[in-house]
C-alpha positions in Angstrom: -38.0 -134.0 -26.7 -40.4 -131.1 -26.8 -42.8 -130.1 -24.1 -46.1 -131.9 -23.8 -48.1 -130.9 -26.9 -50.4 -127.8 -26.6 -53.5 -129.9 -27.3 -52.6 -132.2 -24.4 -51.9 -129.5 -21.8 -54.4 -126.9 -23.2 -55.4 -124.0 -21.1 -56.3 -126.1 -18.1 -52.8 -126.1 -16.5 -51.7 -122.6 -17.2 -50.7 -120.5 -14.2 -51.6 -116.8 -14.3 -50.1 -115.9 -11.0 -47.7 -112.9 -10.9 -45.0 -115.0 -9.3 -44.7 -117.1 -12.5 -44.4 -114.1 -14.8 -40.6 -113.9 -14.8 -40.3 -117.7 -15.1 -42.5 -117.5 -18.2 -40.3 -114.8 -19.7 -37.2 -116.8 -19.0 -38.4 -120.3 -19.9 -41.2 -119.6 -22.4 -44.5 -121.5 -22.0 -43.0 -124.0 -19.7 -42.8 -121.3 -17.0 -46.6 -121.0 -16.9 -47.4 -124.6 -16.5 -48.8 -126.0 -13.3 -45.9 -127.5 -11.3 -48.0 -130.6 -10.6 -47.5 -131.6 -14.2 -43.8 -132.3 -13.5 -44.4 -134.4 -10.4 -45.2 -138.0 -10.8 -47.0 -138.5 -7.5 -49.0 -135.3 -8.0 -50.2 -136.4 -11.4 -51.4 -139.7 -10.0 -53.3 -138.1 -7.1 -56.9 -138.1 -8.4 -58.2 -136.5 -5.2 -55.9 -133.4 -4.9 -55.1 -133.0 -8.6 -58.3 -133.4 -10.6 -57.8 -133.3 -14.4 -60.6 -131.8 -16.5 -62.1 -133.9 -19.3 -60.6 -137.1 -17.9 -63.6 -139.4 -17.2 -61.8 -142.5 -18.4 -58.4 -141.6 -17.0 -56.9 -141.4 -20.5 -55.8 -137.8 -20.2 -54.0 -138.4 -16.9 -52.1 -141.4 -18.4 -51.1 -139.3 -21.4 -49.8 -136.5 -19.2 -47.9 -139.1 -17.1 -46.3 -140.5 -20.3 -45.4 -137.0 -21.5 -43.9 -136.1 -18.2 -41.8 -139.2 -18.0 -40.6 -138.7 -21.6 -39.6 -135.1 -20.8 -37.7 -136.0 -17.7 -35.8 -138.8 -19.5 -35.0 -136.8 -22.6 -34.0 -133.6 -20.8 -31.9 -135.6 -18.3 -33.2 -133.4 -15.4 -34.3 -136.2 -13.1 -37.3 -136.1 -10.8 -38.3 -132.8 -9.1 -36.8 -132.0 -5.8 -38.8 -132.8 -2.7 -37.7 -129.7 -0.7 -37.4 -126.0 -1.3 -36.0 -123.1 0.7 -37.8 -120.1 2.2 -35.6 -117.0 2.8 -36.7 -114.4 5.3 -34.5 -111.3 5.9 -34.9 -108.3 8.2 -32.7 -105.3 9.1 -31.2 -105.1 12.6 -32.0 -102.2 15.0 -33.4 -100.0 12.3 -35.0 -97.8 14.9 -31.6 -97.0 16.5 -30.1 -96.3 13.0 -33.0 -94.0 12.2 -32.5 -92.0 15.4 -28.7 -91.7 14.7 -28.6 -91.2 10.9 -32.0 -89.6 10.3 -34.8 -90.5 8.0 -33.0 -89.4 4.8 -30.2 -91.8 5.2 -32.5 -94.7 6.0 -34.7 -93.9 3.0 -31.6 -93.9 0.8 -30.5 -97.2 2.2 -33.9 -98.8 1.6 -34.1 -97.5 -1.9 -30.7 -98.6 -3.0 -31.1 -102.0 -1.4 -34.6 -102.4 -2.8 -33.5 -101.9 -6.4 -31.3 -105.0 -6.2 -33.4 -107.5 -4.3 -35.8 -108.8 -7.0 -33.2 -109.1 -9.7 -30.8 -110.9 -7.3 -33.5 -113.4 -6.4 -34.4 -114.0 -10.0 -30.8 -114.5 -10.9 -30.8 -117.4 -8.5 -34.0 -118.8 -10.1 -36.1 -117.8 -7.1 -39.5 -116.0 -6.6 -39.6 -112.8 -4.6 -42.8 -112.8 -2.6 -42.2 -109.5 -0.8 -39.5 -106.9 -0.8 -40.0 -103.6 1.0 -37.6 -101.5 3.0 -35.4 -103.9 5.0 -37.8 -106.9 4.6 -37.3 -109.7 2.1 -39.3 -112.9 1.7 -38.5 -115.3 -1.2 -38.8 -118.9 -2.3 -35.7 -120.6 -3.8 -34.2 -124.0 -4.6 -32.2 -125.7 -1.9 -28.8 -125.3 -3.7 -29.2 -121.5 -4.3 -30.8 -120.2 -1.1 -27.8 -119.5 1.0 -25.8 -118.2 -1.9 -28.6 -115.8 -2.7 -28.9 -114.7 1.0 -25.2 -113.9 1.1 -25.4 -111.9 -2.1 -28.4 -109.9 -0.7 -26.5 -109.3 2.5 -23.6 -107.9 0.4 -26.0 -105.6 -1.4 -27.4 -104.4 2.0 -23.9 -103.7 3.4 -22.9 -101.8 0.2 -26.1 -99.8 0.3 -25.7 -98.9 4.0 -22.1 -97.7 3.4 -23.2 -95.5 0.5 -26.1 -94.1 2.4 -24.4 -93.5 5.8 -20.7 -93.4 5.1 -18.3 -94.3 7.9 -19.4 -95.1 11.4 -22.2 -97.2 12.8 -24.4 -98.8 10.1 -27.3 -101.2 10.5 -26.7 -104.8 9.7 -29.2 -107.4 8.5 -30.1 -110.9 9.6 -31.7 -113.8 7.7 -33.3 -117.2 8.2 -33.3 -119.9 5.6 -35.8 -122.8 6.1 -35.3 -125.9 4.0 -38.8 -127.4 3.9 -40.4 -130.5 2.5 -42.8 -129.5 -0.3 -45.8 -131.1 1.4 -45.5 -129.0 4.6 -48.1 -126.2 4.7 -46.4 -123.0 3.7 -47.9 -121.1 6.7 -46.0 -123.5 9.1 -42.8 -122.9 7.2 -43.3 -119.1 7.3 -44.0 -119.3 11.0 -40.9 -121.3 11.7 -38.9 -118.8 9.6 -40.0 -115.9 11.9 -39.1 -118.0 14.9 -35.6 -118.8 13.6 -35.0 -115.2 12.4 -36.0 -113.5 15.7 -35.1 -116.1 18.2 -31.9 -117.6 16.7 -30.3 -115.1 14.3 -31.2 -112.0 16.1 -31.7 -112.6 19.9 -29.7 -115.8 20.1 -26.7 -114.9 18.1 -26.6 -111.1 18.5 -27.8 -110.1 15.0 -25.8 -109.7 11.8 -26.3 -113.4 11.4 -27.6 -116.2 9.1 -29.6 -119.0 10.7 -31.0 -122.1 9.0 -33.4 -124.9 9.9 -34.9 -128.0 8.2 -38.5 -128.9 8.5 -40.2 -132.1 7.6 -43.8 -132.8 8.4 -44.3 -131.3 11.9 -40.7 -131.8 13.0 -37.7 -129.5 12.7 -34.1 -129.9 13.5 -31.9 -127.8 15.8 -31.0 -124.6 14.0 -27.6 -123.7 12.7 -26.5 -120.1 13.0 -23.3 -118.0 12.5 -22.2 -114.5 11.9 -22.2 -113.6 8.2 -18.5 -113.1 7.7 -17.5 -116.3 9.5 -15.9 -119.1 7.3 -18.8 -121.3 8.3 -21.3 -119.4 6.2 -19.2 -119.8 3.1 -18.8 -123.5 3.9 -22.6 -123.8 4.5 -23.3 -122.3 1.0 -20.8 -124.7 -0.5 -22.4 -127.7 1.1 -25.9 -126.6 0.1 -24.9 -126.1 -3.5 -23.3 -129.5 -3.7 -19.7 -128.2 -3.9 -18.6 -130.5 -1.1 -20.9 -133.4 -2.0 -18.5 -136.3 -1.4 -17.6 -135.0 2.1 -21.3 -134.5 2.9 -22.0 -138.1 1.9 -19.4 -139.6 4.3 -21.8 -141.3 6.7 -18.9 -142.6 8.8 -17.6 -139.1 9.3 -21.0 -137.7 10.2 -21.5 -140.6 12.6 -18.2 -139.7 14.2 -19.3 -136.1 14.7 -22.5 -137.2 16.4 -20.9 -140.0 18.3 -17.2 -139.9 19.2 -17.2 -136.2 18.6 -20.3 -135.7 20.8 -20.9 -132.7 23.0 -18.4 -133.6 25.7 -15.5 -133.9 23.2 -16.6 -130.9 21.2 -16.8 -128.8 24.3 -13.0 -129.2 24.7 -12.5 -127.3 21.5 -15.4 -124.9 21.8 -13.4 -121.8 22.6 -11.4 -121.9 19.4 -8.1 -122.1 21.2 -7.2 -125.6 19.9 -8.4 -125.5 16.3 -5.3 -127.2 15.0 -5.8 -130.1 17.3 -9.4 -130.4 16.4 -8.8 -130.3 12.7 -6.1 -133.0 13.1 -8.5 -135.2 15.1 -11.3 -134.8 12.6 -8.9 -135.5 9.7 -7.8 -138.7 11.3 -11.5 -139.8 11.4 -11.9 -138.8 7.8 -9.0 -141.0 6.8 -10.4 -143.9 8.7 -13.8 -143.6 7.0 -13.1 -142.5 3.5 -12.1 -145.9 2.0 -15.5 -147.3 3.1 -17.7 -144.3 2.6 -16.1 -142.7 -0.5 -14.9 -145.5 -2.8 -15.2 -143.1 -5.7 -12.5 -140.9 -4.1 -9.1 -142.4 -4.5 -7.2 -142.4 -1.3 -4.2 -140.1 -1.4 -1.3 -141.8 -3.0 -0.3 -145.1 -1.4 3.3 -144.1 -1.5 2.8 -141.1 0.7 3.7 -141.0 4.4 1.0 -141.1 7.0 1.7 -137.4 7.9 1.4 -136.4 4.2 -1.9 -138.3 3.9 -3.1 -136.6 7.0 -2.2 -133.2 5.7 -4.2 -133.9 2.5 -7.2 -135.0 4.6 -6.9 -131.9 6.7 -7.3 -129.7 3.6 -10.3 -131.8 2.5 -12.2 -131.5 5.8 -11.6 -127.8 6.4 -15.0 -126.8 5.1 -16.6 -129.2 7.6 -14.5 -127.7 10.4 -15.7 -124.3 9.5 -19.3 -125.4 9.3 -19.2 -127.0 12.8 -18.0 -123.7 14.3 -20.8 -121.2 14.9 -19.6 -117.6 15.4 -21.6 -115.0 17.4 -22.8 -111.9 15.7 -23.0 -108.3 17.0 -23.5 -107.0 20.5 -26.1 -108.6 22.6 -25.3 -112.2 21.8 -26.2 -114.7 24.6 -22.8 -116.3 24.1 -19.5 -114.4 23.6 -17.4 -117.1 22.0 -17.7 -119.6 19.1 -19.1 -123.0 19.8 -18.9 -126.3 17.9 -22.3 -127.6 16.9 -22.5 -131.3 16.1 -26.0 -130.9 14.7 -24.3 -129.4 11.6 -24.1 -133.1 10.6 -27.9 -133.0 10.1 -27.5 -130.4 7.5 -24.8 -132.3 5.7 -26.9 -135.5 5.6 -29.8 -133.4 4.3 -27.7 -131.8 1.5 -26.2 -135.1 0.5 -29.7 -136.6 0.1 -30.9 -133.6 -1.9 -27.9 -133.9 -4.3 -28.6 -137.6 -5.2 -29.8 -137.5 -8.8 -30.7 -133.8 -8.4 -29.9 -130.5 -10.0 -30.6 -126.8 -9.3 -33.4 -126.9 -11.9 -35.4 -129.4 -9.9 -37.3 -127.3 -7.4 -40.9 -127.9 -6.4 -42.1 -124.6 -5.2 -45.6 -124.2 -3.7 -48.1 -121.7 -5.1 -47.4 -118.4 -3.3 -51.1 -117.6 -3.6 -51.7 -120.1 -0.8 -49.8 -117.8 1.7 -52.0 -114.7 1.4 -48.7 -112.7 1.2 -48.1 -112.7 -2.5 -47.8 -109.2 -4.0 
């Protein structure tokens, strides 16, 4: 199936924004098409998406038919309903400037800056702004955390090259998973709140924080220090790597119910991780036969202890995700804590992965933010 014919799309739905330039170069003409052409509900919205030369509605119906044929033939499914906004900012740059001098900071910014845009593009994102230690980008849900981790690695490497051994500035980030219909200015405002209040002040900097926003509501944020196992697990869940585990509604209910705050507090200091892992694995075994019929239970001829050991290996990404680890100096809490609200993110990722793929991202026009550059 080819793209909708040129005479059907014409020049009415071509995007000339700078943000679409690299998409056009990678994808050809499809990268310049108005994103509403790929969304069924948007195409049917006569009020918000007027179509030129469509007095009788024939052109809209033809575009709907072409869109449906493309989705079916390409096997890409419907566009995603959510996207991710990534906001990053260096930590205590003023202190680093006073200690290392302007030359070292300038070198750090230059080396980091040369890697930002290409890294975001490699993850199929759009870089809205990159300057010094500031980054603002739009990405798909599966790629956002992986991209953030890679940018943090670039920052760390650039800081080491610019300053050598000793104290070097870290960087923090906020990732907001937002419904495409939420005004982008609200998503951006929430990103600043999460970055400053959660990743930096709340967790002591050198941290990644995340939130989900739908309509006017947002969930409790998740946060952890970059090098903690939970961040790697978070990226895995977001990308669909642990999709069956994320889809276990019984296990998620156990986290929010039987493993509520009073129980989780018993394991909050990290001194009984083995007991906690075993307890959660037992819940996993009880729920897997009902929630995950596609996953064969570990061999029926295995002993209970052997089955439990297999379950423990399976749920370790979840155990890591539940444990938030404080960042650098100045954190309001000096020990890890278990956050049952991580289950909200697992449910969200599971829903995003149903019939979805990393190519299905509905990204708003960055021209609406006033920040596109």
